[in-house]
Phi, psi and omega in degrees: 000131182295141176289135180278114180239355182218143181302330181295345178277350182261144172269105187289353175268350182276158175260125182247164177247173177295327176299319174298312182307319183295339182272347184283146177233061185276148174285325181278148174275129180229162172235161175249127177237106183051042174089350182262138182283130176233124180287133179281162179296158176301172182306137183298153178278178186298319180300315178303313182293323177295317178298315179299315179301314179300318178295319180299317181295310181298309183289317181299317178297320179294325185273356182303131179070016175253168181292325183283149179228149177252139180229129175267160173291151002281128182202115185287126175241116180266126184238149174199171183307132183300338183283347181269152175282175181302131183259160174274162185307320184288344181260354181264130182238008175228125174219125181236166178233084178298155175303314179216141172217146177247131184235124181255348178254103184297343179291342178281346183270134172220186185293343180267347181139230182243125180254087183131181188278125170297164178284327186213129176237139177237126175243130178259115189287140170244165183302327184271355185233013186297321180297320180297312182293321185282332185245293188297308184288327175308311180293319179298314183291325179294312185286336180272350173094027173292115189298319183224139184224123178247135172251122180255125182252098182301316185294321180272352185051056184222159176226130173254131185246121178247138181226139179292137176267186183293344178264006179078022180247142177290138170238136176287106186275317182209153170237107184266144177202168177056240185258025178295163169251117181275123186242114178290138177303322182292334182225076186297345178266009176252122177238117182261117183284113184293328176301318178285323181301315184265005181300132178079002179272132181239166178280093182280000000 
């Protein structure tokens, strides 16, 4: 069987598994959403990267010497319904690469990434991917049991914080902006200063 090196070799109407995904050698970065290939947005702009760097520093410093760990993209996160036990690669049909994720259960980590739902995912929106993050990934993260989900809006310099309720549904807990301090439910002693987070970020 020929090695997949170009998107044109894939049938975008077909359903693929994570086992298939691991054999591909594509130039483009892709994700799998319920078996369907989704092309990722182009390389992030400078503002996106500054925000991501600032979050890594703030969160990473807070988590030093703690059980939880932060991972930036590219980092494969395999997702499936939270009611299911850990699945094998051939049974997994969703793999995404969040901008940032925090994982507190080391048993979810293997050499390929994270097999199961991280505790906290942060997506930094770009002009080309807002629909995916706001709709498709919102549903994926909710059904797989990601406890906390942040959407970061660089242009508005705002953060929307979603937290799972007792029924497994996301509730909008806070909308942070301007000089607010964004506080994750998972780490109430961590306060991220939005003025510092967005400092130096311009509309690229």
